[in-house]
CHARMM-style PDB file with segment names, atoms N, HN, CA, C and O in Angstrom:
ATOM      1  N   UNK     1       0.848  -1.181   0.000  1.00  0.00      PROA
ATOM      2  CA  UNK     1       0.000   0.000   0.000  1.00  0.00      PROA
ATOM      3  C   UNK     1       0.895   1.247   0.000  1.00  0.00      PROA
ATOM      4  O   UNK     1       1.913   1.297   0.690  1.00  0.00      PROA
ATOM      5  N   UNK     2       0.501   2.226  -0.770  1.00  0.00      PROA
ATOM      6  HN  UNK     2      -0.327   2.185  -1.330  1.00  0.00      PROA
ATOM      7  CA  UNK     2       1.237   3.486  -0.875  1.00  0.00      PROA
ATOM      8  C   UNK     2       1.184   4.246   0.448  1.00  0.00      PROA
ATOM      9  O   UNK     2       0.189   4.188   1.172  1.00  0.00      PROA
ATOM     10  N   UNK     3       2.270   4.959   0.752  1.00  0.00      PROA
ATOM     11  HN  UNK     3       3.078   5.006   0.165  1.00  0.00      PROA
ATOM     12  CA  UNK     3       2.326   5.802   1.942  1.00  0.00      PROA
ATOM     13  C   UNK     3       2.713   7.216   1.538  1.00  0.00      PROA
ATOM     14  O   UNK     3       3.332   7.435   0.497  1.00  0.00      PROA
ATOM     15  N   UNK     4       2.338   8.168   2.381  1.00  0.00      PROA
ATOM     16  HN  UNK     4       1.835   7.991   3.227  1.00  0.00      PROA
ATOM     17  CA  UNK     4       2.567   9.577   2.085  1.00  0.00      PROA
ATOM     18  C   UNK     4       3.148  10.272   3.309  1.00  0.00      PROA
ATOM     19  O   UNK     4       2.721  10.030   4.438  1.00  0.00      PROA
ATOM     20  N   UNK     5       4.123  11.135   3.071  1.00  0.00      PROA
ATOM     21  HN  UNK     5       4.470  11.332   2.154  1.00  0.00      PROA
ATOM     22  CA  UNK     5       4.746  11.906   4.154  1.00  0.00      PROA
ATOM     23  C   UNK     5       3.981  13.203   4.359  1.00  0.00      PROA
ATOM     24  O   UNK     5       3.552  13.854   3.407  1.00  0.00      PROA
ATOM     25  N   UNK     6       3.824  13.559   5.626  1.00  0.00      PROA
ATOM     26  HN  UNK     6       4.173  13.030   6.400  1.00  0.00      PROA
ATOM     27  CA  UNK     6       3.142  14.795   5.999  1.00  0.00      PROA
ATOM     28  C   UNK     6       4.163  15.795   6.502  1.00  0.00      PROA
ATOM     29  O   UNK     6       5.024  15.462   7.317  1.00  0.00      PROA
ATOM     30  N   UNK     7       4.066  17.015   6.016  1.00  0.00      PROA
ATOM     31  HN  UNK     7       3.367  17.286   5.354  1.00  0.00      PROA
ATOM     32  CA  UNK     7       4.903  18.122   6.474  1.00  0.00      PROA
ATOM     33  C   UNK     7       3.987  19.218   7.008  1.00  0.00      PROA
ATOM     34  O   UNK     7       2.927  19.488   6.443  1.00  0.00      PROA
ATOM     35  N   UNK     8       4.410  19.842   8.103  1.00  0.00      PROA
ATOM     36  HN  UNK     8       5.271  19.622   8.562  1.00  0.00      PROA
ATOM     37  CA  UNK     8       3.667  20.950   8.698  1.00  0.00      PROA
ATOM     38  C   UNK     8       4.552  22.179   8.744  1.00  0.00      PROA
ATOM     39  O   UNK     8       5.770  22.077   8.894  1.00  0.00      PROA
ATOM     40  N   UNK     9       3.938  23.325   8.617  1.00  0.00      PROA
ATOM     41  HN  UNK     9       2.949  23.408   8.495  1.00  0.00      PROA
ATOM     42  CA  UNK     9       4.640  24.598   8.707  1.00  0.00      PROA
ATOM     43  C   UNK     9       4.165  25.280   9.990  1.00  0.00      PROA
ATOM     44  O   UNK     9       2.997  25.657  10.080  1.00  0.00      PROA
ATOM     45  N   UNK    10       5.039  25.448  10.980  1.00  0.00      PROA
ATOM     46  HN  UNK    10       5.988  25.141  10.907  1.00  0.00      PROA
ATOM     47  CA  UNK    10       4.620  26.061  12.241  1.00  0.00      PROA
ATOM     48  C   UNK    10       3.988  27.444  12.079  1.00  0.00      PROA
ATOM     49  O   UNK    10       3.184  27.862  12.912  1.00  0.00      PROA
ATOM     50  N   UNK    11       4.348  28.147  11.019  1.00  0.00      PROA
ATOM     51  HN  UNK    11       5.002  27.807  10.342  1.00  0.00      PROA
ATOM     52  CA  UNK    11       3.786  29.472  10.770  1.00  0.00      PROA
ATOM     53  C   UNK    11       2.391  29.396  10.158  1.00  0.00      PROA
ATOM     54  O   UNK    11       1.646  30.376  10.170  1.00  0.00      PROA
ATOM     55  N   UNK    12       2.044  28.231   9.626  1.00  0.00      PROA
ATOM     56  HN  UNK    12       2.649  27.435   9.616  1.00  0.00      PROA
ATOM     57  CA  UNK    12       0.734  28.006   8.997  1.00  0.00      PROA
ATOM     58  C   UNK    12       0.192  26.681   9.522  1.00  0.00      PROA
ATOM     59  O   UNK    12      -0.039  25.751   8.748  1.00  0.00      PROA
ATOM     60  N   UNK    13      -0.008  26.596  10.808  1.00  0.00      PROA
ATOM     61  HN  UNK    13       0.179  27.352  11.436  1.00  0.00      PROA
ATOM     62  CA  UNK    13      -0.322  25.321  11.453  1.00  0.00      PROA
ATOM     63  C   UNK    13      -1.629  24.681  11.002  1.00  0.00      PROA
ATOM     64  O   UNK    13      -1.859  23.503  11.276  1.00  0.00      PROA
ATOM     65  N   UNK    14      -2.470  25.411  10.335  1.00  0.00      PROA
ATOM     66  HN  UNK    14      -2.284  26.369  10.113  1.00  0.00      PROA
ATOM     67  CA  UNK    14      -3.746  24.843   9.898  1.00  0.00      PROA
ATOM     68  C   UNK    14      -3.648  24.142   8.539  1.00  0.00      PROA
ATOM     69  O   UNK    14      -4.647  23.625   8.039  1.00  0.00      PROA
ATOM     70  N   UNK    15      -2.446  24.122   7.937  1.00  0.00      PROA
ATOM     71  HN  UNK    15      -1.634  24.542   8.343  1.00  0.00      PROA
ATOM     72  CA  UNK    15      -2.268  23.518   6.620  1.00  0.00      PROA
ATOM     73  C   UNK    15      -1.194  22.438   6.690  1.00  0.00      PROA
ATOM     74  O   UNK    15      -0.099  22.659   7.207  1.00  0.00      PROA
ATOM     75  N   UNK    16      -1.532  21.272   6.161  1.00  0.00      PROA
ATOM     76  HN  UNK    16      -2.422  21.093   5.741  1.00  0.00      PROA
ATOM     77  CA  UNK    16      -0.565  20.188   6.040  1.00  0.00      PROA
ATOM     78  C   UNK    16      -0.224  19.973   4.578  1.00  0.00      PROA
ATOM     79  O   UNK    16      -1.045  20.241   3.701  1.00  0.00      PROA
ATOM     80  N   UNK    17       0.958  19.500   4.314  1.00  0.00      PROA
ATOM     81  HN  UNK    17       1.626  19.283   5.026  1.00  0.00      PROA
ATOM     82  CA  UNK    17       1.414  19.236   2.956  1.00  0.00      PROA
ATOM     83  C   UNK    17       1.798  17.764   2.858  1.00  0.00      PROA
ATOM     84  O   UNK    17       2.678  17.296   3.581  1.00  0.00      PROA
ATOM     85  N   UNK    18       1.136  17.041   1.963  1.00  0.00      PROA
ATOM     86  HN  UNK    18       0.421  17.422   1.376  1.00  0.00      PROA
ATOM     87  CA  UNK    18       1.419  15.624   1.755  1.00  0.00      PROA
ATOM     88  C   UNK    18       2.170  15.426   0.452  1.00  0.00      PROA
ATOM     89  O   UNK    18       1.875  16.072  -0.553  1.00  0.00      PROA
ATOM     90  N   UNK    19       3.151  14.519   0.479  1.00  0.00      PROA
ATOM     91  HN  UNK    19       3.391  13.994   1.295  1.00  0.00      PROA
ATOM     92  CA  UNK    19       3.890  14.099  -0.711  1.00  0.00      PROA
ATOM     93  C   UNK    19       4.065  12.586  -0.636  1.00  0.00      PROA
ATOM     94  O   UNK    19       3.845  11.982   0.413  1.00  0.00      PROA
ATOM     95  N   UNK    20       4.458  11.981  -1.746  1.00  0.00      PROA
ATOM     96  HN  UNK    20       4.637  12.472  -2.598  1.00  0.00      PROA
ATOM     97  CA  UNK    20       4.738  10.545  -1.720  1.00  0.00      PROA
ATOM     98  C   UNK    20       5.867  10.275  -0.734  1.00  0.00      PROA
ATOM     99  O   UNK    20       6.782  11.088  -0.597  1.00  0.00      PROA
ATOM    100  N   UNK    21       5.808   9.147  -0.053  1.00  0.00      PROA
ATOM    101  HN  UNK    21       5.065   8.487  -0.164  1.00  0.00      PROA
ATOM    102  CA  UNK    21       6.817   8.796   0.940  1.00  0.00      PROA
ATOM    103  C   UNK    21       8.210   8.859   0.315  1.00  0.00      PROA
ATOM    104  O   UNK    21       8.470   8.267  -0.733  1.00  0.00      PROA
ATOM    105  N   UNK    22       9.094   9.593   0.987  1.00  0.00      PROA
ATOM    106  HN  UNK    22       8.883  10.075   1.838  1.00  0.00      PROA
ATOM    107  CA  UNK    22      10.478   9.712   0.546  1.00  0.00      PROA
ATOM    108  C   UNK    22      10.737  10.772  -0.505  1.00  0.00      PROA
ATOM    109  O   UNK    22      11.891  11.009  -0.861  1.00  0.00      PROA
ATOM    110  N   UNK    23       9.697  11.416  -1.012  1.00  0.00      PROA
ATOM    111  HN  UNK    23       8.759  11.223  -0.723  1.00  0.00      PROA
ATOM    112  CA  UNK    23       9.878  12.412  -2.079  1.00  0.00      PROA
ATOM    113  C   UNK    23      10.508  13.702  -1.570  1.00  0.00      PROA
ATOM    114  O   UNK    23      11.193  14.393  -2.324  1.00  0.00      PROA
ATOM    115  N   UNK    24      10.286  14.034  -0.303  1.00  0.00      PROA
ATOM    116  HN  UNK    24       9.730  13.473   0.309  1.00  0.00      PROA
ATOM    117  CA  UNK    24      10.808  15.281   0.231  1.00  0.00      PROA
ATOM    118  C   UNK    24      10.138  16.484  -0.409  1.00  0.00      PROA
ATOM    119  O   UNK    24       9.079  16.367  -1.025  1.00  0.00      PROA
ATOM    120  N   UNK    25      10.764  17.634  -0.256  1.00  0.00      PROA
ATOM    121  HN  UNK    25      11.625  17.729   0.244  1.00  0.00      PROA
ATOM    122  CA  UNK    25      10.210  18.899  -0.771  1.00  0.00      PROA
ATOM    123  C   UNK    25      11.231  19.631  -1.645  1.00  0.00      PROA
ATOM    124  O   UNK    25      11.503  20.806  -1.396  1.00  0.00      PROA
ATOM    125  N   UNK    26      11.795  18.990  -2.642  1.00  0.00      PROA
ATOM    126  HN  UNK    26      11.575  18.036  -2.844  1.00  0.00      PROA
ATOM    127  CA  UNK    26      12.874  19.615  -3.415  1.00  0.00      PROA
ATOM    128  C   UNK    26      12.465  20.832  -4.227  1.00  0.00      PROA
ATOM    129  O   UNK    26      13.295  21.711  -4.460  1.00  0.00      PROA
ATOM    130  N   UNK    27      11.221  20.913  -4.663  1.00  0.00      PROA
ATOM    131  HN  UNK    27      10.547  20.199  -4.474  1.00  0.00      PROA
ATOM    132  CA  UNK    27      10.785  22.009  -5.535  1.00  0.00      PROA
ATOM    133  C   UNK    27      10.093  23.147  -4.792  1.00  0.00      PROA
ATOM    134  O   UNK    27       9.650  24.113  -5.414  1.00  0.00      PROA
ATOM    135  N   UNK    28       9.997  23.043  -3.493  1.00  0.00      PROA
ATOM    136  HN  UNK    28      10.356  22.259  -2.988  1.00  0.00      PROA
ATOM    137  CA  UNK    28       9.288  24.056  -2.715  1.00  0.00      PROA
ATOM    138  C   UNK    28      10.262  25.154  -2.300  1.00  0.00      PROA
ATOM    139  O   UNK    28      11.274  24.879  -1.654  1.00  0.00      PROA
ATOM    140  N   UNK    29       9.962  26.378  -2.664  1.00  0.00      PROA
ATOM    141  HN  UNK    29       9.140  26.601  -3.189  1.00  0.00      PROA
ATOM    142  CA  UNK    29      10.859  27.504  -2.395  1.00  0.00      PROA
ATOM    143  C   UNK    29      11.121  27.694  -0.905  1.00  0.00      PROA
ATOM    144  O   UNK    29      12.240  28.020  -0.510  1.00  0.00      PROA
ATOM    145  N   UNK    30      10.102  27.494  -0.078  1.00  0.00      PROA
ATOM    146  HN  UNK    30       9.192  27.229  -0.399  1.00  0.00      PROA
ATOM    147  CA  UNK    30      10.270  27.702   1.356  1.00  0.00      PROA
ATOM    148  C   UNK    30      10.316  26.372   2.116  1.00  0.00      PROA
ATOM    149  O   UNK    30       9.767  26.264   3.213  1.00  0.00      PROA
ATOM    150  N   UNK    31      10.970  25.362   1.532  1.00  0.00      PROA
ATOM    151  HN  UNK    31      11.416  25.450   0.641  1.00  0.00      PROA
ATOM    152  CA  UNK    31      10.985  24.017   2.121  1.00  0.00      PROA
ATOM    153  C   UNK    31      11.574  23.979   3.526  1.00  0.00      PROA
ATOM    154  O   UNK    31      11.232  23.093   4.309  1.00  0.00      PROA
ATOM    155  N   UNK    32      12.444  24.912   3.858  1.00  0.00      PROA
ATOM    156  HN  UNK    32      12.722  25.632   3.222  1.00  0.00      PROA
ATOM    157  CA  UNK    32      13.040  24.939   5.202  1.00  0.00      PROA
ATOM    158  C   UNK    32      12.010  25.270   6.275  1.00  0.00      PROA
ATOM    159  O   UNK    32      12.238  25.013   7.457  1.00  0.00      PROA
ATOM    160  N   UNK    33      10.871  25.842   5.865  1.00  0.00      PROA
ATOM    161  HN  UNK    33      10.686  26.051   4.905  1.00  0.00      PROA
ATOM    162  CA  UNK    33       9.821  26.195   6.814  1.00  0.00      PROA
ATOM    163  C   UNK    33       8.901  25.027   7.141  1.00  0.00      PROA
ATOM    164  O   UNK    33       8.086  25.128   8.059  1.00  0.00      PROA
ATOM    165  N   UNK    34       9.013  23.925   6.414  1.00  0.00      PROA
ATOM    166  HN  UNK    34       9.675  23.843   5.668  1.00  0.00      PROA
ATOM    167  CA  UNK    34       8.147  22.772   6.595  1.00  0.00      PROA
ATOM    168  C   UNK    34       8.884  21.681   7.369  1.00  0.00      PROA
ATOM    169  O   UNK    34      10.043  21.382   7.079  1.00  0.00      PROA
ATOM    170  N   UNK    35       8.214  21.094   8.344  1.00  0.00      PROA
ATOM    171  HN  UNK    35       7.273  21.336   8.579  1.00  0.00      PROA
ATOM    172  CA  UNK    35       8.812  20.092   9.221  1.00  0.00      PROA
ATOM    173  C   UNK    35       8.102  18.760   9.013  1.00  0.00      PROA
ATOM    174  O   UNK    35       6.873  18.692   9.033  1.00  0.00      PROA
ATOM    175  N   UNK    36       8.885  17.706   8.813  1.00  0.00      PROA
ATOM    176  HN  UNK    36       9.883  17.762   8.798  1.00  0.00      PROA
ATOM    177  CA  UNK    36       8.324  16.364   8.653  1.00  0.00      PROA
ATOM    178  C   UNK    36       7.569  15.984   9.913  1.00  0.00      PROA
ATOM    179  O   UNK    36       8.081  16.142  11.021  1.00  0.00      PROA
ATOM    180  N   UNK    37       6.332  15.474   9.744  1.00  0.00      PROA
ATOM    181  HN  UNK    37       5.916  15.345   8.844  1.00  0.00      PROA
ATOM    182  CA  UNK    37       5.494  15.138  10.895  1.00  0.00      PROA
ATOM    183  C   UNK    37       5.034  13.680  10.891  1.00  0.00      PROA
ATOM    184  O   UNK    37       4.234  13.288  11.740  1.00  0.00      PROA
ATOM    185  N   UNK    38       5.517  12.889   9.970  1.00  0.00      PROA
ATOM    186  HN  UNK    38       6.167  13.207   9.280  1.00  0.00      PROA
ATOM    187  CA  UNK    38       5.161  11.480   9.974  1.00  0.00      PROA
ATOM    188  C   UNK    38       4.672  11.002   8.619  1.00  0.00      PROA
ATOM    189  O   UNK    38       4.598  11.755   7.648  1.00  0.00      PROA
ATOM    190  N   UNK    39       4.341   9.718   8.595  1.00  0.00      PROA
ATOM    191  HN  UNK    39       4.401   9.106   9.384  1.00  0.00      PROA
ATOM    192  CA  UNK    39       3.905   9.072   7.372  1.00  0.00      PROA
ATOM    193  C   UNK    39       2.515   8.496   7.576  1.00  0.00      PROA
ATOM    194  O   UNK    39       2.213   7.956   8.640  1.00  0.00      PROA
ATOM    195  N   UNK    40       1.672   8.609   6.567  1.00  0.00      PROA
ATOM    196  HN  UNK    40       1.917   9.048   5.703  1.00  0.00      PROA
ATOM    197  CA  UNK    40       0.306   8.091   6.635  1.00  0.00      PROA
ATOM    198  C   UNK    40       0.079   7.087   5.511  1.00  0.00      PROA
ATOM    199  O   UNK    40       0.559   7.273   4.392  1.00  0.00      PROA
ATOM    200  N   UNK    41      -0.650   6.033   5.817  1.00  0.00      PROA
ATOM    201  HN  UNK    41      -1.039   5.883   6.726  1.00  0.00      PROA
ATOM    202  CA  UNK    41      -1.021   5.050   4.808  1.00  0.00      PROA
ATOM    203  C   UNK    41      -2.134   5.611   3.938  1.00  0.00      PROA
ATOM    204  O   UNK    41      -2.928   6.439   4.385  1.00  0.00      PROA
ATOM    205  N   UNK    42      -2.187   5.160   2.705  1.00  0.00      PROA
ATOM    206  HN  UNK    42      -1.542   4.487   2.341  1.00  0.00      PROA
ATOM    207  CA  UNK    42      -3.203   5.623   1.762  1.00  0.00      PROA
ATOM    208  C   UNK    42      -4.606   5.449   2.331  1.00  0.00      PROA
ATOM    209  O   UNK    42      -5.464   6.310   2.136  1.00  0.00      PROA
ATOM    210  N   UNK    43      -4.848   4.351   3.028  1.00  0.00      PROA
ATOM    211  HN  UNK    43      -4.151   3.651   3.187  1.00  0.00      PROA
ATOM    212  CA  UNK    43      -6.179   4.062   3.566  1.00  0.00      PROA
ATOM    213  C   UNK    43      -6.636   5.078   4.608  1.00  0.00      PROA
ATOM    214  O   UNK    43      -7.833   5.205   4.864  1.00  0.00      PROA
ATOM    215  N   UNK    44      -5.696   5.799   5.207  1.00  0.00      PROA
ATOM    216  HN  UNK    44      -4.724   5.696   4.999  1.00  0.00      PROA
ATOM    217  CA  UNK    44      -6.066   6.768   6.247  1.00  0.00      PROA
ATOM    218  C   UNK    44      -6.316   8.174   5.702  1.00  0.00      PROA
ATOM    219  O   UNK    44      -6.645   9.083   6.464  1.00  0.00      PROA
ATOM    220  N   UNK    45      -6.162   8.357   4.403  1.00  0.00      PROA
ATOM    221  HN  UNK    45      -5.894   7.618   3.784  1.00  0.00      PROA
ATOM    222  CA  UNK    45      -6.363   9.666   3.773  1.00  0.00      PROA
ATOM    223  C   UNK    45      -7.619   9.647   2.907  1.00  0.00      PROA
ATOM    224  O   UNK    45      -7.988   8.600   2.376  1.00  0.00      PROA
ATOM    225  N   UNK    46      -8.277  10.792   2.760  1.00  0.00      PROA
ATOM    226  HN  UNK    46      -7.977  11.643   3.192  1.00  0.00      PROA
ATOM    227  CA  UNK    46      -9.438  10.860   1.880  1.00  0.00      PROA
ATOM    228  C   UNK    46      -9.035  10.544   0.431  1.00  0.00      PROA
ATOM    229  O   UNK    46      -7.983  10.993  -0.023  1.00  0.00      PROA
ATOM    230  N   UNK    47      -9.857   9.780  -0.295  1.00  0.00      PROA
ATOM    231  HN  UNK    47     -10.712   9.415   0.075  1.00  0.00      PROA
ATOM    232  CA  UNK    47      -9.525   9.418  -1.682  1.00  0.00      PROA
ATOM    233  C   UNK    47      -9.224  10.622  -2.585  1.00  0.00      PROA
ATOM    234  O   UNK    47      -8.350  10.543  -3.448  1.00  0.00      PROA
ATOM    235  N   UNK    48      -9.936  11.723  -2.394  1.00  0.00      PROA
ATOM    236  HN  UNK    48     -10.646  11.787  -1.693  1.00  0.00      PROA
ATOM    237  CA  UNK    48      -9.690  12.912  -3.228  1.00  0.00      PROA
ATOM    238  C   UNK    48      -8.288  13.471  -2.984  1.00  0.00      PROA
ATOM    239  O   UNK    48      -7.642  13.948  -3.916  1.00  0.00      PROA
ATOM    240  N   UNK    49      -7.818  13.414  -1.743  1.00  0.00      PROA
ATOM    241  HN  UNK    49      -8.343  13.026  -0.986  1.00  0.00      PROA
ATOM    242  CA  UNK    49      -6.476  13.890  -1.415  1.00  0.00      PROA
ATOM    243  C   UNK    49      -5.421  13.002  -2.074  1.00  0.00      PROA
ATOM    244  O   UNK    49      -4.438  13.502  -2.622  1.00  0.00      PROA
ATOM    245  N   UNK    50      -5.624  11.698  -2.021  1.00  0.00      PROA
ATOM    246  HN  UNK    50      -6.422  11.292  -1.576  1.00  0.00      PROA
ATOM    247  CA  UNK    50      -4.694  10.753  -2.655  1.00  0.00      PROA
ATOM    248  C   UNK    50      -4.628  11.005  -4.161  1.00  0.00      PROA
ATOM    249  O   UNK    50      -3.540  11.001  -4.736  1.00  0.00      PROA
ATOM    250  N   UNK    51      -5.768  11.224  -4.804  1.00  0.00      PROA
ATOM    251  HN  UNK    51      -6.653  11.227  -4.337  1.00  0.00      PROA
ATOM    252  CA  UNK    51      -5.791  11.508  -6.242  1.00  0.00      PROA
ATOM    253  C   UNK    51      -5.011  12.769  -6.567  1.00  0.00      PROA
ATOM    254  O   UNK    51      -4.298  12.823  -7.569  1.00  0.00      PROA
ATOM    255  N   UNK    52      -5.146  13.787  -5.721  1.00  0.00      PROA
ATOM    256  HN  UNK    52      -5.725  13.743  -4.907  1.00  0.00      PROA
ATOM    257  CA  UNK    52      -4.417  15.041  -5.948  1.00  0.00      PROA
ATOM    258  C   UNK    52      -2.912  14.845  -5.796  1.00  0.00      PROA
ATOM    259  O   UNK    52      -2.129  15.386  -6.577  1.00  0.00      PROA
ATOM    260  N   UNK    53      -2.511  14.072  -4.794  1.00  0.00      PROA
ATOM    261  HN  UNK    53      -3.147  13.633  -4.159  1.00  0.00      PROA
ATOM    262  CA  UNK    53      -1.078  13.794  -4.609  1.00  0.00      PROA
ATOM    263  C   UNK    53      -0.536  13.060  -5.831  1.00  0.00      PROA
ATOM    264  O   UNK    53       0.523  13.406  -6.354  1.00  0.00      PROA
ATOM    265  N   UNK    54      -1.263  12.055  -6.276  1.00  0.00      PROA
ATOM    266  HN  UNK    54      -2.123  11.773  -5.851  1.00  0.00      PROA
ATOM    267  CA  UNK    54      -0.809  11.275  -7.428  1.00  0.00      PROA
ATOM    268  C   UNK    54      -0.755  12.115  -8.700  1.00  0.00      PROA
ATOM    269  O   UNK    54       0.144  11.927  -9.521  1.00  0.00      PROA
ATOM    270  N   UNK    55      -1.678  13.014  -8.873  1.00  0.00      PROA
ATOM    271  HN  UNK    55      -2.407  13.166  -8.206  1.00  0.00      PROA
ATOM    272  CA  UNK    55      -1.716  13.850 -10.079  1.00  0.00      PROA
ATOM    273  C   UNK    55      -0.665  14.957 -10.043  1.00  0.00      PROA
ATOM    274  O   UNK    55      -0.058  15.263 -11.069  1.00  0.00      PROA
ATOM    275  N   UNK    56      -0.443  15.565  -8.869  1.00  0.00      PROA
ATOM    276  HN  UNK    56      -0.936  15.316  -8.035  1.00  0.00      PROA
ATOM    277  CA  UNK    56       0.418  16.742  -8.779  1.00  0.00      PROA
ATOM    278  C   UNK    56       1.749  16.509  -8.054  1.00  0.00      PROA
ATOM    279  O   UNK    56       2.639  17.359  -8.098  1.00  0.00      PROA
ATOM    280  N   UNK    57       1.880  15.372  -7.397  1.00  0.00      PROA
ATOM    281  HN  UNK    57       1.157  14.682  -7.361  1.00  0.00      PROA
ATOM    282  CA  UNK    57       3.082  15.092  -6.623  1.00  0.00      PROA
ATOM    283  C   UNK    57       2.995  15.617  -5.201  1.00  0.00      PROA
ATOM    284  O   UNK    57       3.869  15.336  -4.381  1.00  0.00      PROA
ATOM    285  N   UNK    58       1.951  16.376  -4.900  1.00  0.00      PROA
ATOM    286  HN  UNK    58       1.241  16.604  -5.566  1.00  0.00      PROA
ATOM    287  CA  UNK    58       1.744  16.920  -3.553  1.00  0.00      PROA
ATOM    288  C   UNK    58       0.289  17.344  -3.407  1.00  0.00      PROA
ATOM    289  O   UNK    58      -0.441  17.460  -4.391  1.00  0.00      PROA
ATOM    290  N   UNK    59      -0.113  17.569  -2.175  1.00  0.00      PROA
ATOM    291  HN  UNK    59       0.480  17.474  -1.376  1.00  0.00      PROA
ATOM    292  CA  UNK    59      -1.451  18.109  -1.916  1.00  0.00      PROA
ATOM    293  C   UNK    59      -1.451  18.790  -0.552  1.00  0.00      PROA
ATOM    294  O   UNK    59      -0.833  18.313   0.400  1.00  0.00      PROA
ATOM    295  N   UNK    60      -2.151  19.903  -0.479  1.00  0.00      PROA
ATOM    296  HN  UNK    60      -2.653  20.291  -1.252  1.00  0.00      PROA
ATOM    297  CA  UNK    60      -2.330  20.602   0.785  1.00  0.00      PROA
ATOM    298  C   UNK    60      -3.634  20.144   1.409  1.00  0.00      PROA
ATOM    299  O   UNK    60      -4.597  19.838   0.706  1.00  0.00      PROA
ATOM    300  N   UNK    61      -3.659  20.099   2.753  1.00  0.00      PROA
ATOM    301  HN  UNK    61      -2.877  20.347   3.324  1.00  0.00      PROA
ATOM    302  CA  UNK    61      -4.851  19.657   3.467  1.00  0.00      PROA
ATOM    303  C   UNK    61      -5.105  20.569   4.651  1.00  0.00      PROA
ATOM    304  O   UNK    61      -4.184  20.932   5.383  1.00  0.00      PROA
ATOM    305  N   UNK    62      -6.360  20.933   4.828  1.00  0.00      PROA
ATOM    306  HN  UNK    62      -7.108  20.638   4.234  1.00  0.00      PROA
ATOM    307  CA  UNK    62      -6.768  21.707   5.999  1.00  0.00      PROA
ATOM    308  C   UNK    62      -6.678  20.793   7.219  1.00  0.00      PROA
ATOM    309  O   UNK    62      -7.339  19.756   7.263  1.00  0.00      PROA
ATOM    310  N   UNK    63      -5.874  21.163   8.198  1.00  0.00      PROA
ATOM    311  HN  UNK    63      -5.337  22.006   8.162  1.00  0.00      PROA
ATOM    312  CA  UNK    63      -5.621  20.309   9.359  1.00  0.00      PROA
ATOM    313  C   UNK    63      -6.538  20.637  10.526  1.00  0.00      PROA
ATOM    314  O   UNK    63      -6.396  20.035  11.591  1.00  0.00      PROA
ATOM    315  N   UNK    64      -7.469  21.564  10.368  1.00  0.00      PROA
ATOM    316  HN  UNK    64      -7.584  22.052   9.503  1.00  0.00      PROA
ATOM    317  CA  UNK    64      -8.403  21.909  11.442  1.00  0.00      PROA
ATOM    318  C   UNK    64      -9.493  20.900  11.556  1.00  0.00      PROA
ATOM    319  OT1 UNK    64     -10.370  21.033  12.410  1.00  0.00      PROA
TER     320      UNK     64
END
């Protein structure tokens, strides 16, 4: 099963950023502001979020 890494930005705590496991944040201009917060299995994420990650390589999620 596919897994996805979650990154959080302490300055924007209400937004999470998901990428494929191990992909990191190489293309993000402010990547130093994002902190790795763990890995989630595909089954624990909404299907629409998984589709967005697969299509774009990343997806933002409202963490509230």
